[in-house]
N, C-alpha and C positions, 0 to 999 in steps of 0.2 A: 328207911332212909331218914337219918336224923335231919330235922329241919326241912323236910320236904315231903312229898306225897309218896305213898307206896307205889311200887312199879305196877301192881295189878290195878290200881285205881286209875292210873294214867291210861291203861289200855282200855277199860270199860267206861270211863268218863264220857267220851264222845258218843257212846251209845245212849246213855241216860240223857245227854244234852239233846241229842236228836229226837228222842221221844218226847221230851218236854218242850221242844222248840216251838216258838210261835212266829208267825209272819203276819205283819200288819194286825197283831193283836189276836189272831186266830191260831188254834192248833194247826200244824202242818197238814194233817189228814184233811181237815175241813177246807183249809186254804186251797188244796189241790182239787176242790170240787167234788170231794168224796163225802157221802153221808154215812157216818158211822153208826152201827147198831152194835151195842155192847151187852154182854152178859157179865154183870159184876159179881165178883166173889169177895166176901170179907175174909181178910186174913185172920187166922185164929191166934196169932201172936207167937206161934211156936213153929209150925212146920208148913204153913201155907193155907190155901193154894198159892203157888208161886208163878212167876212169869218164867218160862222155860229159858234156859241159856244153853247155846250151842257154840262150842269153841272149835276153831279150825285155824291151824297155822297155814301159811301160804305155800310152804315148801320151797324148795329151790333146786334147780338143776335135776340130778338124779334122785333127790329126796322128795317124795310125793307128800302133799298135804294130807293131814290126818284129821278126821272130824271126831269130836268128843261130844256126846250128849249129856246134858245135866237136865233131865226133864222130870225129876221127882216130884210128884204131887203138883203137876202144873195145872193151871186153871183151865186151858184149853181141853185138856184130857177129861175134865169134868162136865163139859158141855154135852147135853143129851137131847133127844127129840122133845119137841114142845117148848124148848127154851126161847124160841123165836116165832113170831107170827110171820110165817113166810108169805102167806097170801097177801098181807098189808105191804110187806117189803116188795114183792114183785109187781104189785098194783101201782107202786109209786113211779113207775116209768123205767124199771130195769130192762135192759135189752139183752144182757149176756150174763150168765152165772157160771162161775169157775170154782173148782175145788181140786184137791189132790190127795195122793196117796199117803203123804206124810201125815196129814191131819187124820185120815182114815186109820192109820196105824197106832194112834195114841191110846186108844182104849176101846172097850166093847161098846161104848155109846157113841163115839164120834162117827164110826161108819154108818150106824143107824141114822145119825143126824143128817149125814150127806144124802143118804137114800130118801129121807123124808123131804129135804129141800130140793132135791132134783125132781121128785114127783110134782111138788108144787110149782117149780119153775116150768115144767113141761105143761102143766095145766094152764099156766098163764101165758104160754106161747113164747117164753124166754129161751133163747139159744143156751144150751148147756155144754160145758167142757170140763174135761178132767185130765190132770196130768198123773199118770200112774206112779212115777217116782218110787219105785220099789226099793225099800230100804230093809234088808234082812235084819240088821241090828235092831230096829224098832219093832218089827213084827215078832222076832224071837222072843221078846220079853213075855208075851201073853198068848201066843197062838201058833207062831211060825208060818211057814209057807202055805199049808193047807188052809188055815184060817184066813190068811191074807187073800187067797184065790177065791174063797167062798164070799168074802165081803166085796172084793173088788168086782167080781163078776156081777153081783147084784146092783152095784153102782153104775157100771158101764152099760147096763141095760137101758138106762135113761139118758145116755150121753150122745150129743151130736158130733163133738169134736173131741178126739182122743189124742193125747200127746204122750209118747213113750218110745224108747228105742227097742231094739231086738230083745235085749236082756229083760226089759220091763214087760214086754208082751209074753215072753216065755215064762218068767218066773211069777209075775203078777196075775196073768190070765190064763196060763197053761196052754198058750198057743205054741204049736210045734215049730221049731226053727228050722232053717235049711240044713241039709246034710252037708253041704260044702260051704265052708266059711269064705267070706270075701277076701280078696287079696290086700285090700286097703280099707281102713275105717271110713274113708271118704266114698267108698263104692256104695251107692245107694241101692243097687240091685238086691242085696241080701235083705234089706228092710222091705223093699217093694214086694219081694217074693212071699212075705208073710201076710200081706194085705188080704188077699183072698180068704185065708183061714180066719182072719179077724173078722171080716164082714160076714162070713158064713156063720160064725158064732153070734155076731152082734149086728144084724142087718139094719139096725137104727142109726148106725155110725155114718156120717156123711164125709167126715174128714179125718185123716190120721196123719200125724206129722212128728218129726223128730229132728234133732241136730245130728250132724256127722262131725266127729272129732277124732283126729289122729294125733296122739301125744308123742312128740319127739323128745321133749323133756318137760319138767314142771312148768317151765316158763316160755316153752316154744311149742305151739299147736298149729295144726292145719285145721281149718274150720269151714263147715258148710252145713246145709240143712236140706231137708226134702219133705215134701207133703203129698199126700194122695187126697184129691178133692173131687168127689163125685165121679170117680172112674178115671181121672186123668192125674198124671204124675208131674210134679213141678219141682225142679232142683235149683237150688240157689247157686250163685258163684262160689268159689272156694278162695280162701286167702290164708296167709300165714299170720298167726297172732303172736305178738310179744305179750305174755300174760302177766299181769300183776297179781290177780286173785281170780282163780277160776270158778269159785263158789257162786252160783246164781246165773251162769251163763245160759243154762237150759231155760230157766224162768224168764231170762231176758228175751230169749227167741220167742217163747210162748206169747208174752205180752205184746211184743212188737207184731208178731204174726196176727194176733187177734185184733190189734189196733188197725191193721191194714185191711182186714176183712170187714170190721165194723165201719170203716171209712169208705167202703165200697170200691177199694182199689182191685185192679185185675189180679187174678190169683198169683201170677208170677211176682207181681210187685208186692203183694202181701208176704209171700214167702221171703222176698229179699229184705223187706222191713224187719221181719223177725231175725233173720240171719245178721243183719247189721247191728240191731239192738243187742243181740246176745253177744256179739264180738266186742261192742263197745263197753258192755257191762264188765268184761273181764279185765278192763284197763282201770277200774276203780277199786279201791279197797271195800271189802264187805260185799254183801250180796243184794244191795239195794242200788238201783240205777241212779246215776247223777247226770245221765246224758239227756239233752233236750231234743225235741223233735226235729230241729233243724240238723243237728249232728247226725241223727239217724238217717234222715232222708238223704243227706249228703253222702254218707258212707254207702248207703244202699244204691246210689247211682255211680259209685266208683270213685268218689273224691279221695285223693291221697291224703297222707298225714302231714302235708305241708302246713306251716303255720298259717292260721286264718286271721287277717287283719281287716 
């Protein structure tokens, strides 16, 4: 564009601004009360290590969004066991430790790193959680489904709270699915019917949870969630969503649900908090939340979309 910025830069500029943004003079991560622990890699001036880039259009109507990964020689894939002093980290007051299947899929060292960290977390009395997030496109690069199941099963042996839908459980853990499919994606019975098999394989697990999503079109979904908690099942309300960007809705559910549990809310309210946060996250561009706690609590209690003054 003569006299202006290239269109590509206009798209990625907000991302770089968000990464480097400061609030009251502090990086946003620290301002939010998060203590960061980094493994720094020096770029060799030619091909990395790089910060991974993931592209996804939002889709529209009958055109579904498509995710494209550019994760060549990414820094995170180079993380390996012993890169972090987990004992010191967990002794600093950590209450909950979470990881996921996408990080596990990046290389042969990342899964081993998760296993190491999970063991240290359990030794320190920290609650552990894991989101299966099975992504065949990532696993197929270096091991496929057989390797994925081998690694994910080792990780889940150390997990208290597991997040994943029926497909994640089948493809990621090899748990046999029901012979009869549910009539609706919002029917929680299909998911619940698999719980006994999950617990039989991994008796350490205390909670299994997932979102329930029926896609009518790219921008119109029905949304719910379900959690099995110590033998009892809790199902959220359902709602119709006008979706701006669906990427990140599942992570939004997980973080809202964990927040509710950590806050000591009754199980049903914790599930509803996750459901509400996941729903709100789909109304923002990108996969990072912009919702505040008041908005999440209001939606979880059934507040409508009327203007708030």
